[in-house]
PDB file of N, CA, C and O in Angstrom, chain B, residues numbered from 101:
ATOM      1  N   MET B 101     219.182 221.450  39.102  1.00  0.00           N
ATOM      2  CA  MET B 101     218.423 222.397  39.882  1.00  0.00           C
ATOM      3  C   MET B 101     217.086 221.775  40.245  1.00  0.00           C
ATOM      4  O   MET B 101     216.547 220.979  39.476  1.00  0.00           O
ATOM      5  N   TRP B 102     216.549 222.119  41.388  1.00  0.00           N
ATOM      6  CA  TRP B 102     215.370 221.441  41.910  1.00  0.00           C
ATOM      7  C   TRP B 102     214.133 221.593  41.050  1.00  0.00           C
ATOM      8  O   TRP B 102     213.308 220.680  41.031  1.00  0.00           O
ATOM      9  N   TRP B 103     213.958 222.686  40.342  1.00  0.00           N
ATOM     10  CA  TRP B 103     212.737 222.852  39.566  1.00  0.00           C
ATOM     11  C   TRP B 103     212.679 221.932  38.363  1.00  0.00           C
ATOM     12  O   TRP B 103     211.610 221.762  37.776  1.00  0.00           O
ATOM     13  N   ASN B 104     213.803 221.332  37.975  1.00  0.00           N
ATOM     14  CA  ASN B 104     213.788 220.365  36.885  1.00  0.00           C
ATOM     15  C   ASN B 104     212.996 219.117  37.233  1.00  0.00           C
ATOM     16  O   ASN B 104     212.616 218.365  36.336  1.00  0.00           O
ATOM     17  N   LEU B 105     212.734 218.877  38.519  1.00  0.00           N
ATOM     18  CA  LEU B 105     211.930 217.726  38.914  1.00  0.00           C
ATOM     19  C   LEU B 105     210.552 217.760  38.286  1.00  0.00           C
ATOM     20  O   LEU B 105     209.953 216.712  38.040  1.00  0.00           O
ATOM     21  N   LEU B 106     210.050 218.940  38.026  1.00  0.00           N
ATOM     22  CA  LEU B 106     208.720 219.048  37.439  1.00  0.00           C
ATOM     23  C   LEU B 106     208.660 218.514  36.026  1.00  0.00           C
ATOM     24  O   LEU B 106     207.576 218.202  35.532  1.00  0.00           O
ATOM     25  N   PHE B 107     209.784 218.404  35.372  1.00  0.00           N
ATOM     26  CA  PHE B 107     209.793 218.000  33.979  1.00  0.00           C
ATOM     27  C   PHE B 107     210.158 216.532  33.793  1.00  0.00           C
ATOM     28  O   PHE B 107     210.352 216.084  32.663  1.00  0.00           O
ATOM     29  N   LEU B 108     210.253 215.782  34.881  1.00  0.00           N
ATOM     30  CA  LEU B 108     210.636 214.381  34.796  1.00  0.00           C
ATOM     31  C   LEU B 108     209.429 213.447  34.789  1.00  0.00           C
ATOM     32  O   LEU B 108     209.524 212.310  35.250  1.00  0.00           O
ATOM     33  N   THR B 109     208.311 213.913  34.277  1.00  0.00           N
ATOM     34  CA  THR B 109     207.127 213.070  34.183  1.00  0.00           C
ATOM     35  C   THR B 109     207.196 212.245  32.910  1.00  0.00           C
ATOM     36  O   THR B 109     207.977 212.543  32.007  1.00  0.00           O
ATOM     37  N   SER B 110     206.385 211.223  32.847  1.00  0.00           N
ATOM     38  CA  SER B 110     206.374 210.402  31.646  1.00  0.00           C
ATOM     39  C   SER B 110     205.775 211.187  30.484  1.00  0.00           C
ATOM     40  O   SER B 110     205.109 212.203  30.684  1.00  0.00           O
ATOM     41  N   THR B 111     206.016 210.713  29.292  1.00  0.00           N
ATOM     42  CA  THR B 111     205.542 211.401  28.098  1.00  0.00           C
ATOM     43  C   THR B 111     204.030 211.499  28.093  1.00  0.00           C
ATOM     44  O   THR B 111     203.336 210.517  28.358  1.00  0.00           O
ATOM     45  N   TRP B 112     203.534 212.649  27.801  1.00  0.00           N
ATOM     46  CA  TRP B 112     202.095 212.907  27.742  1.00  0.00           C
ATOM     47  C   TRP B 112     201.639 212.719  26.301  1.00  0.00           C
ATOM     48  O   TRP B 112     202.202 213.325  25.390  1.00  0.00           O
ATOM     49  N   SER B 113     200.642 211.898  26.089  1.00  0.00           N
ATOM     50  CA  SER B 113     200.131 211.695  24.736  1.00  0.00           C
ATOM     51  C   SER B 113     198.644 211.432  24.788  1.00  0.00           C
ATOM     52  O   SER B 113     198.081 211.232  25.865  1.00  0.00           O
ATOM     53  N   GLY B 114     198.013 211.431  23.649  1.00  0.00           N
ATOM     54  CA  GLY B 114     196.589 211.158  23.563  1.00  0.00           C
ATOM     55  C   GLY B 114     196.236 209.782  24.093  1.00  0.00           C
ATOM     56  O   GLY B 114     195.090 209.541  24.472  1.00  0.00           O
ATOM     57  N   ALA B 115     197.206 208.871  24.125  1.00  0.00           N
ATOM     58  CA  ALA B 115     196.943 207.514  24.600  1.00  0.00           C
ATOM     59  C   ALA B 115     196.562 207.498  26.077  1.00  0.00           C
ATOM     60  O   ALA B 115     195.898 206.564  26.528  1.00  0.00           O
ATOM     61  N   VAL B 116     196.965 208.503  26.828  1.00  0.00           N
ATOM     62  CA  VAL B 116     196.633 208.568  28.248  1.00  0.00           C
ATOM     63  C   VAL B 116     195.121 208.647  28.428  1.00  0.00           C
ATOM     64  O   VAL B 116     194.577 208.099  29.387  1.00  0.00           O
ATOM     65  N   PHE B 117     194.451 209.321  27.517  1.00  0.00           N
ATOM     66  CA  PHE B 117     193.015 209.490  27.614  1.00  0.00           C
ATOM     67  C   PHE B 117     192.251 208.225  27.258  1.00  0.00           C
ATOM     68  O   PHE B 117     191.106 208.069  27.682  1.00  0.00           O
ATOM     69  N   GLY B 118     192.841 207.321  26.498  1.00  0.00           N
ATOM     70  CA  GLY B 118     192.172 206.097  26.106  1.00  0.00           C
ATOM     71  C   GLY B 118     191.330 206.265  24.851  1.00  0.00           C
ATOM     72  O   GLY B 118     190.747 205.294  24.370  1.00  0.00           O
ATOM     73  N   TRP B 119     191.254 207.469  24.315  1.00  0.00           N
ATOM     74  CA  TRP B 119     190.540 207.722  23.073  1.00  0.00           C
ATOM     75  C   TRP B 119     191.123 208.957  22.424  1.00  0.00           C
ATOM     76  O   TRP B 119     191.922 209.667  23.035  1.00  0.00           O
ATOM     77  N   GLN B 120     190.735 209.215  21.203  1.00  0.00           N
ATOM     78  CA  GLN B 120     191.390 210.264  20.421  1.00  0.00           C
ATOM     79  C   GLN B 120     191.216 211.672  20.974  1.00  0.00           C
ATOM     80  O   GLN B 120     192.203 212.360  21.239  1.00  0.00           O
ATOM     81  N   ARG B 121     189.985 212.103  21.149  1.00  0.00           N
ATOM     82  CA  ARG B 121     189.736 213.478  21.533  1.00  0.00           C
ATOM     83  C   ARG B 121     188.757 213.559  22.697  1.00  0.00           C
ATOM     84  O   ARG B 121     187.556 213.371  22.501  1.00  0.00           O
ATOM     85  N   PRO B 122     189.239 213.832  23.897  1.00  0.00           N
ATOM     86  CA  PRO B 122     188.307 213.977  25.017  1.00  0.00           C
ATOM     87  C   PRO B 122     187.554 215.302  24.888  1.00  0.00           C
ATOM     88  O   PRO B 122     188.012 216.216  24.203  1.00  0.00           O
ATOM     89  N   GLY B 123     186.413 215.399  25.538  1.00  0.00           N
ATOM     90  CA  GLY B 123     185.710 216.677  25.596  1.00  0.00           C
ATOM     91  C   GLY B 123     186.549 217.668  26.372  1.00  0.00           C
ATOM     92  O   GLY B 123     187.471 217.264  27.080  1.00  0.00           O
ATOM     93  N   PRO B 124     186.256 218.955  26.261  1.00  0.00           N
ATOM     94  CA  PRO B 124     187.109 219.958  26.920  1.00  0.00           C
ATOM     95  C   PRO B 124     187.166 219.812  28.437  1.00  0.00           C
ATOM     96  O   PRO B 124     188.224 220.023  29.028  1.00  0.00           O
ATOM     97  N   ILE B 125     186.073 219.461  29.073  1.00  0.00           N
ATOM     98  CA  ILE B 125     186.085 219.325  30.533  1.00  0.00           C
ATOM     99  C   ILE B 125     186.896 218.105  30.941  1.00  0.00           C
ATOM    100  O   ILE B 125     187.660 218.171  31.905  1.00  0.00           O
ATOM    101  N   ASP B 126     186.746 216.997  30.230  1.00  0.00           N
ATOM    102  CA  ASP B 126     187.540 215.804  30.528  1.00  0.00           C
ATOM    103  C   ASP B 126     189.025 216.064  30.292  1.00  0.00           C
ATOM    104  O   ASP B 126     189.869 215.588  31.052  1.00  0.00           O
ATOM    105  N   ALA B 127     189.342 216.810  29.255  1.00  0.00           N
ATOM    106  CA  ALA B 127     190.749 217.117  28.962  1.00  0.00           C
ATOM    107  C   ALA B 127     191.361 217.932  30.096  1.00  0.00           C
ATOM    108  O   ALA B 127     192.497 217.678  30.497  1.00  0.00           O
ATOM    109  N   VAL B 128     190.619 218.909  30.615  1.00  0.00           N
ATOM    110  CA  VAL B 128     191.127 219.732  31.719  1.00  0.00           C
ATOM    111  C   VAL B 128     191.285 218.886  32.972  1.00  0.00           C
ATOM    112  O   VAL B 128     192.301 218.990  33.660  1.00  0.00           O
ATOM    113  N   ARG B 129     190.307 218.058  33.279  1.00  0.00           N
ATOM    114  CA  ARG B 129     190.405 217.188  34.461  1.00  0.00           C
ATOM    115  C   ARG B 129     191.624 216.291  34.388  1.00  0.00           C
ATOM    116  O   ARG B 129     192.348 216.135  35.371  1.00  0.00           O
ATOM    117  N   GLN B 130     191.851 215.704  33.231  1.00  0.00           N
ATOM    118  CA  GLN B 130     192.954 214.757  33.103  1.00  0.00           C
ATOM    119  C   GLN B 130     194.305 215.450  32.995  1.00  0.00           C
ATOM    120  O   GLN B 130     195.334 214.816  33.230  1.00  0.00           O
ATOM    121  N   ALA B 131     194.332 216.724  32.650  1.00  0.00           N
ATOM    122  CA  ALA B 131     195.590 217.463  32.569  1.00  0.00           C
ATOM    123  C   ALA B 131     195.972 218.079  33.915  1.00  0.00           C
ATOM    124  O   ALA B 131     197.108 218.522  34.086  1.00  0.00           O
ATOM    125  N   THR B 132     195.042 218.115  34.869  1.00  0.00           N
ATOM    126  CA  THR B 132     195.307 218.704  36.176  1.00  0.00           C
ATOM    127  C   THR B 132     196.110 217.734  37.040  1.00  0.00           C
ATOM    128  O   THR B 132     195.828 216.536  37.066  1.00  0.00           O
ATOM    129  N   VAL B 133     197.102 218.254  37.739  1.00  0.00           N
ATOM    130  CA  VAL B 133     197.956 217.433  38.589  1.00  0.00           C
ATOM    131  C   VAL B 133     197.971 217.985  40.010  1.00  0.00           C
ATOM    132  O   VAL B 133     197.687 219.162  40.236  1.00  0.00           O
ATOM    133  N   MET B 134     198.307 217.120  40.961  1.00  0.00           N
ATOM    134  CA  MET B 134     198.513 217.551  42.340  1.00  0.00           C
ATOM    135  C   MET B 134     200.018 217.640  42.565  1.00  0.00           C
ATOM    136  O   MET B 134     200.762 216.729  42.203  1.00  0.00           O
ATOM    137  N   VAL B 135     200.455 218.726  43.155  1.00  0.00           N
ATOM    138  CA  VAL B 135     201.873 218.946  43.434  1.00  0.00           C
ATOM    139  C   VAL B 135     202.051 218.914  44.953  1.00  0.00           C
ATOM    140  O   VAL B 135     201.455 219.720  45.667  1.00  0.00           O
ATOM    141  N   GLU B 136     202.861 217.993  45.438  1.00  0.00           N
ATOM    142  CA  GLU B 136     203.171 217.911  46.864  1.00  0.00           C
ATOM    143  C   GLU B 136     204.627 218.322  47.049  1.00  0.00           C
ATOM    144  O   GLU B 136     205.505 217.878  46.310  1.00  0.00           O
ATOM    145  N   VAL B 137     204.872 219.166  48.032  1.00  0.00           N
ATOM    146  CA  VAL B 137     206.240 219.618  48.287  1.00  0.00           C
ATOM    147  C   VAL B 137     206.592 219.420  49.755  1.00  0.00           C
ATOM    148  O   VAL B 137     205.729 219.438  50.633  1.00  0.00           O
ATOM    149  N   LEU B 138     207.875 219.231  49.990  1.00  0.00           N
ATOM    150  CA  LEU B 138     208.423 219.171  51.331  1.00  0.00           C
ATOM    151  C   LEU B 138     209.476 220.259  51.403  1.00  0.00           C
ATOM    152  O   LEU B 138     210.376 220.323  50.564  1.00  0.00           O
ATOM    153  N   GLY B 139     209.361 221.110  52.406  1.00  0.00           N
ATOM    154  CA  GLY B 139     210.287 222.225  52.520  1.00  0.00           C
ATOM    155  C   GLY B 139     210.478 222.626  53.967  1.00  0.00           C
ATOM    156  O   GLY B 139     210.091 221.886  54.872  1.00  0.00           O
ATOM    157  N   PRO B 140     211.065 223.782  54.197  1.00  0.00           N
ATOM    158  CA  PRO B 140     211.379 224.223  55.553  1.00  0.00           C
ATOM    159  C   PRO B 140     210.145 224.422  56.436  1.00  0.00           C
ATOM    160  O   PRO B 140     210.248 224.364  57.661  1.00  0.00           O
ATOM    161  N   ARG B 141     208.996 224.654  55.835  1.00  0.00           N
ATOM    162  CA  ARG B 141     207.759 224.825  56.602  1.00  0.00           C
ATOM    163  C   ARG B 141     206.945 223.540  56.665  1.00  0.00           C
ATOM    164  O   ARG B 141     205.779 223.560  57.058  1.00  0.00           O
ATOM    165  N   GLY B 142     207.549 222.432  56.282  1.00  0.00           N
ATOM    166  CA  GLY B 142     206.859 221.142  56.313  1.00  0.00           C
ATOM    167  C   GLY B 142     206.286 220.770  54.960  1.00  0.00           C
ATOM    168  O   GLY B 142     206.814 221.137  53.911  1.00  0.00           O
ATOM    169  N   ARG B 143     205.192 220.032  55.019  1.00  0.00           N
ATOM    170  CA  ARG B 143     204.544 219.550  53.812  1.00  0.00           C
ATOM    171  C   ARG B 143     203.488 220.536  53.338  1.00  0.00           C
ATOM    172  O   ARG B 143     202.809 221.173  54.143  1.00  0.00           O
ATOM    173  N   ALA B 144     203.358 220.656  52.025  1.00  0.00           N
ATOM    174  CA  ALA B 144     202.332 221.519  51.445  1.00  0.00           C
ATOM    175  C   ALA B 144     201.880 220.910  50.131  1.00  0.00           C
ATOM    176  O   ALA B 144     202.587 220.094  49.538  1.00  0.00           O
ATOM    177  N   THR B 145     200.712 221.304  49.684  1.00  0.00           N
ATOM    178  CA  THR B 145     200.203 220.827  48.396  1.00  0.00           C
ATOM    179  C   THR B 145     199.759 222.010  47.561  1.00  0.00           C
ATOM    180  O   THR B 145     199.452 223.089  48.068  1.00  0.00           O
ATOM    181  N   GLY B 146     199.737 221.772  46.290  1.00  0.00           N
ATOM    182  CA  GLY B 146     199.259 222.757  45.335  1.00  0.00           C
ATOM    183  C   GLY B 146     198.746 222.023  44.117  1.00  0.00           C
ATOM    184  O   GLY B 146     198.603 220.800  44.135  1.00  0.00           O
ATOM    185  N   SER B 147     198.474 222.745  43.084  1.00  0.00           N
ATOM    186  CA  SER B 147     198.005 222.119  41.858  1.00  0.00           C
ATOM    187  C   SER B 147     198.780 222.671  40.674  1.00  0.00           C
ATOM    188  O   SER B 147     199.488 223.672  40.781  1.00  0.00           O
ATOM    189  N   GLY B 148     198.631 222.010  39.569  1.00  0.00           N
ATOM    190  CA  GLY B 148     199.262 222.426  38.328  1.00  0.00           C
ATOM    191  C   GLY B 148     198.544 221.752  37.187  1.00  0.00           C
ATOM    192  O   GLY B 148     197.523 221.093  37.384  1.00  0.00           O
ATOM    193  N   PHE B 149     199.074 221.915  36.002  1.00  0.00           N
ATOM    194  CA  PHE B 149     198.466 221.253  34.859  1.00  0.00           C
ATOM    195  C   PHE B 149     199.504 220.993  33.790  1.00  0.00           C
ATOM    196  O   PHE B 149     200.491 221.718  33.667  1.00  0.00           O
ATOM    197  N   VAL B 150     199.265 219.949  33.023  1.00  0.00           N
ATOM    198  CA  VAL B 150     200.150 219.569  31.931  1.00  0.00           C
ATOM    199  C   VAL B 150     199.932 220.568  30.804  1.00  0.00           C
ATOM    200  O   VAL B 150     198.799 220.802  30.384  1.00  0.00           O
ATOM    201  N   VAL B 151     201.020 221.154  30.318  1.00  0.00           N
ATOM    202  CA  VAL B 151     200.904 222.172  29.271  1.00  0.00           C
ATOM    203  C   VAL B 151     201.534 221.757  27.951  1.00  0.00           C
ATOM    204  O   VAL B 151     201.440 222.496  26.971  1.00  0.00           O
ATOM    205  N   GLY B 152     202.168 220.609  27.902  1.00  0.00           N
ATOM    206  CA  GLY B 152     202.819 220.204  26.665  1.00  0.00           C
ATOM    207  C   GLY B 152     202.773 218.717  26.435  1.00  0.00           C
ATOM    208  O   GLY B 152     202.608 217.932  27.369  1.00  0.00           O
ATOM    209  N   GLN B 153     202.920 218.340  25.198  1.00  0.00           N
ATOM    210  CA  GLN B 153     202.941 216.927  24.811  1.00  0.00           C
ATOM    211  C   GLN B 153     204.100 216.186  25.471  1.00  0.00           C
ATOM    212  O   GLN B 153     204.044 214.967  25.628  1.00  0.00           O
ATOM    213  N   ASP B 154     205.152 216.914  25.859  1.00  0.00           N
ATOM    214  CA  ASP B 154     206.333 216.287  26.455  1.00  0.00           C
ATOM    215  C   ASP B 154     206.207 216.089  27.964  1.00  0.00           C
ATOM    216  O   ASP B 154     207.146 215.614  28.603  1.00  0.00           O
ATOM    217  N   GLY B 155     205.054 216.450  28.542  1.00  0.00           N
ATOM    218  CA  GLY B 155     204.853 216.275  29.971  1.00  0.00           C
ATOM    219  C   GLY B 155     205.214 217.484  30.807  1.00  0.00           C
ATOM    220  O   GLY B 155     205.230 217.395  32.035  1.00  0.00           O
ATOM    221  N   THR B 156     205.503 218.610  30.181  1.00  0.00           N
ATOM    222  CA  THR B 156     205.813 219.827  30.918  1.00  0.00           C
ATOM    223  C   THR B 156     204.625 220.229  31.776  1.00  0.00           C
ATOM    224  O   THR B 156     203.484 220.227  31.313  1.00  0.00           O
ATOM    225  N   ILE B 157     204.897 220.573  33.028  1.00  0.00           N
ATOM    226  CA  ILE B 157     203.848 220.938  33.977  1.00  0.00           C
ATOM    227  C   ILE B 157     204.050 222.374  34.436  1.00  0.00           C
ATOM    228  O   ILE B 157     205.170 222.791  34.731  1.00  0.00           O
ATOM    229  N   ALA B 158     202.954 223.128  34.494  1.00  0.00           N
ATOM    230  CA  ALA B 158     202.983 224.506  34.995  1.00  0.00           C
ATOM    231  C   ALA B 158     202.325 224.547  36.369  1.00  0.00           C
ATOM    232  O   ALA B 158     201.295 223.911  36.593  1.00  0.00           O
ATOM    233  N   THR B 159     202.922 225.293  37.277  1.00  0.00           N
ATOM    234  CA  THR B 159     202.340 225.533  38.593  1.00  0.00           C
ATOM    235  C   THR B 159     202.792 226.911  39.044  1.00  0.00           C
ATOM    236  O   THR B 159     203.693 227.495  38.441  1.00  0.00           O
ATOM    237  N   ALA B 160     202.182 227.434  40.087  1.00  0.00           N
ATOM    238  CA  ALA B 160     202.545 228.755  40.592  1.00  0.00           C
ATOM    239  C   ALA B 160     203.885 228.706  41.330  1.00  0.00           C
ATOM    240  O   ALA B 160     204.216 227.701  41.959  1.00  0.00           O
ATOM    241  N   ALA B 161     204.632 229.770  41.252  1.00  0.00           N
ATOM    242  CA  ALA B 161     205.953 229.832  41.884  1.00  0.00           C
ATOM    243  C   ALA B 161     205.866 229.636  43.394  1.00  0.00           C
ATOM    244  O   ALA B 161     206.760 229.029  43.984  1.00  0.00           O
ATOM    245  N   HIS B 162     204.810 230.136  44.031  1.00  0.00           N
ATOM    246  CA  HIS B 162     204.722 230.007  45.494  1.00  0.00           C
ATOM    247  C   HIS B 162     204.544 228.558  45.937  1.00  0.00           C
ATOM    248  O   HIS B 162     204.839 228.224  47.084  1.00  0.00           O
ATOM    249  N   VAL B 163     204.067 227.698  45.045  1.00  0.00           N
ATOM    250  CA  VAL B 163     203.930 226.273  45.376  1.00  0.00           C
ATOM    251  C   VAL B 163     205.316 225.647  45.563  1.00  0.00           C
ATOM    252  O   VAL B 163     205.503 224.787  46.424  1.00  0.00           O
ATOM    253  N   LEU B 164     206.268 226.074  44.766  1.00  0.00           N
ATOM    254  CA  LEU B 164     207.610 225.491  44.782  1.00  0.00           C
ATOM    255  C   LEU B 164     208.617 226.249  45.643  1.00  0.00           C
ATOM    256  O   LEU B 164     209.702 225.739  45.924  1.00  0.00           O
ATOM    257  N   GLU B 165     208.272 227.431  46.053  1.00  0.00           N
ATOM    258  CA  GLU B 165     209.219 228.278  46.787  1.00  0.00           C
ATOM    259  C   GLU B 165     209.770 227.569  48.023  1.00  0.00           C
ATOM    260  O   GLU B 165     209.014 227.178  48.911  1.00  0.00           O
ATOM    261  N   GLY B 166     211.083 227.408  48.072  1.00  0.00           N
ATOM    262  CA  GLY B 166     211.760 226.806  49.207  1.00  0.00           C
ATOM    263  C   GLY B 166     211.660 225.289  49.288  1.00  0.00           C
ATOM    264  O   GLY B 166     212.144 224.695  50.252  1.00  0.00           O
ATOM    265  N   ALA B 167     211.050 224.655  48.307  1.00  0.00           N
ATOM    266  CA  ALA B 167     210.849 223.201  48.365  1.00  0.00           C
ATOM    267  C   ALA B 167     212.169 222.447  48.279  1.00  0.00           C
ATOM    268  O   ALA B 167     213.064 222.809  47.514  1.00  0.00           O
ATOM    269  N   TRP B 168     212.270 221.384  49.087  1.00  0.00           N
ATOM    270  CA  TRP B 168     213.417 220.484  49.020  1.00  0.00           C
ATOM    271  C   TRP B 168     213.097 219.298  48.125  1.00  0.00           C
ATOM    272  O   TRP B 168     213.971 218.767  47.440  1.00  0.00           O
ATOM    273  N   LEU B 169     211.849 218.896  48.138  1.00  0.00           N
ATOM    274  CA  LEU B 169     211.421 217.717  47.393  1.00  0.00           C
ATOM    275  C   LEU B 169     210.068 218.026  46.777  1.00  0.00           C
ATOM    276  O   LEU B 169     209.203 218.612  47.430  1.00  0.00           O
ATOM    277  N   VAL B 170     209.881 217.635  45.521  1.00  0.00           N
ATOM    278  CA  VAL B 170     208.624 217.870  44.810  1.00  0.00           C
ATOM    279  C   VAL B 170     208.142 216.559  44.223  1.00  0.00           C
ATOM    280  O   VAL B 170     208.909 215.833  43.589  1.00  0.00           O
ATOM    281  N   MET B 171     206.849 216.251  44.437  1.00  0.00           N
ATOM    282  CA  MET B 171     206.242 215.071  43.841  1.00  0.00           C
ATOM    283  C   MET B 171     204.996 215.519  43.076  1.00  0.00           C
ATOM    284  O   MET B 171     204.192 216.298  43.587  1.00  0.00           O
ATOM    285  N   VAL B 172     204.845 215.026  41.857  1.00  0.00           N
ATOM    286  CA  VAL B 172     203.707 215.365  41.029  1.00  0.00           C
ATOM    287  C   VAL B 172     202.874 214.112  40.818  1.00  0.00           C
ATOM    288  O   VAL B 172     203.398 213.068  40.429  1.00  0.00           O
ATOM    289  N   LYS B 173     201.571 214.217  41.077  1.00  0.00           N
ATOM    290  CA  LYS B 173     200.671 213.082  40.881  1.00  0.00           C
ATOM    291  C   LYS B 173     199.691 213.419  39.763  1.00  0.00           C
ATOM    292  O   LYS B 173     198.941 214.391  39.852  1.00  0.00           O
ATOM    293  N   LEU B 174     199.706 212.608  38.717  1.00  0.00           N
ATOM    294  CA  LEU B 174     198.794 212.791  37.593  1.00  0.00           C
ATOM    295  C   LEU B 174     197.383 212.354  37.949  1.00  0.00           C
ATOM    296  O   LEU B 174     197.194 211.589  38.895  1.00  0.00           O
ATOM    297  N   ALA B 175     196.403 212.821  37.217  1.00  0.00           N
ATOM    298  CA  ALA B 175     195.011 212.449  37.447  1.00  0.00           C
ATOM    299  C   ALA B 175     194.818 210.940  37.312  1.00  0.00           C
ATOM    300  O   ALA B 175     193.923 210.371  37.938  1.00  0.00           O
ATOM    301  N   SER B 176     195.634 210.303  36.515  1.00  0.00           N
ATOM    302  CA  SER B 176     195.533 208.849  36.309  1.00  0.00           C
ATOM    303  C   SER B 176     196.156 208.060  37.451  1.00  0.00           C
ATOM    304  O   SER B 176     196.115 206.830  37.460  1.00  0.00           O
ATOM    305  N   GLY B 177     196.733 208.772  38.413  1.00  0.00           N
ATOM    306  CA  GLY B 177     197.351 208.106  39.553  1.00  0.00           C
ATOM    307  C   GLY B 177     198.832 207.981  39.394  1.00  0.00           C
ATOM    308  O   GLY B 177     199.504 207.440  40.273  1.00  0.00           O
TER     309      GLY B 177
END
């Protein structure tokens, strides 16, 4: 199913930050992702954030509604 694409990111761990415990603002910045979708109305973008150590990403349902293709870009690129 198409929404499973959101869960195919690499493993999320503290190593991504480069140090043990980032400050709360840095942690939020680095957990925020850009979601790009291609669907019947063309291209659209939205945002989301990493919610789990396994790389699970949360975003609003309207971002994904009708999408044919979904790409997630992490803050690290």
